[in-house]
N, C-alpha and C positions, 0 to 999 in steps of 0.2 A: 504494500500500500504506500502510495506516495505521501510524503510529509505535507501536511496542510498548514500553511502559514496564515491563512485567512482567519479573521476573528469577526463573527457577527455581533449584533447589538447585545444579544443574550449570551455573552461569552461564557459565563459560569455554567449555564445549562448545556451549552454546546460542548464544552470540555467533558462534561458528564456523559453526553451522547457518544463522544469519540472513545472514551474509555470502554463504554458498553460495546461499541462497534468492534473494538479490538478483540474483545472476548468472543463476539459472534464470528469474526473472521477466523479465529482459531478453530471454531467448530466447523466453519465452511471448509477450511483446509483439511480437517480430519475426514470429511465426507467427499472430498475432491470436488467441491463446488466453488466456482469463480463468479460471484455476483457482479453485476454492472450497476454502478451508482448512477442515479438520476434524480430528478426532483430538485428541491431547494439546495441541497449540498452541491450538486453538479452546477446549478446556476451560479451559486456563490463562488465556486472554484474558478469558473471561467470568466465571470464578470468582475470579481473582486468587490462586489456590492456589499459593503459592511453596514448598510442601513436596514437590512432585513433580519428577521429572527429565524433561526432554524430550530424547529420544534420536533423534528424526527428525521430519520434517515430512510430513504427509499432505495430499494435494491431490486433489480430485475434478475430472475432466476428461472430455469425450467421448472415447471410445476411438479415434475416427477421427484424433485428433491424435498417437497414439503413434508412428506412422512419422515424422511431421515432427519430433517430439522426438528420436527415434533419429538421424535425419539430422543434426540440430544437434549432438548429443552426439558423433557420429563426426567432426565438424569440430574438436572441442576435445580435445587430447591429455591434458588434466588430468582429463577426465570419463570414466566408464564406465557402462554400464547393464546391467540384468538384467531380462529379461521373465519374468513368473511364469505359472503355469498358472491363476491366478485373477484375470485381467483387471487386472493391475497392472504398471506399469513403474517400476522402481527405478533412480534415477540417483545415482551416487556421486562424491564428490570426496574421495579419501583414505578416512577412516572416516566421513565425513558422508554421510547418506542422506536423500534426499527421494523419497517415493513418489507417483507419479501413478496414481490408481485410477480405473477406468472408472465413470462415473455409471450 
């Protein structure tokens, strides 16, 4: 993962999200998954717009990995997940949310 030098308005929460993302990227490596970042994080990375808040991280993945992610989340008592009706798997650690959306 490339180092992020960008800092949004909600820097403290964003740093919490990044810490959570590192944990989930370790899980992704374990199951041989390479998610694609999109949404507000991608927008901020490319535009360097520090006037926005980043409230979650959005990742694109093949849907066939959802069950493997769920299995890993169930092994970790700090994490919880929510499947949506629109091909998305949201994983939470406290109030931090990372969405895995089907490609």
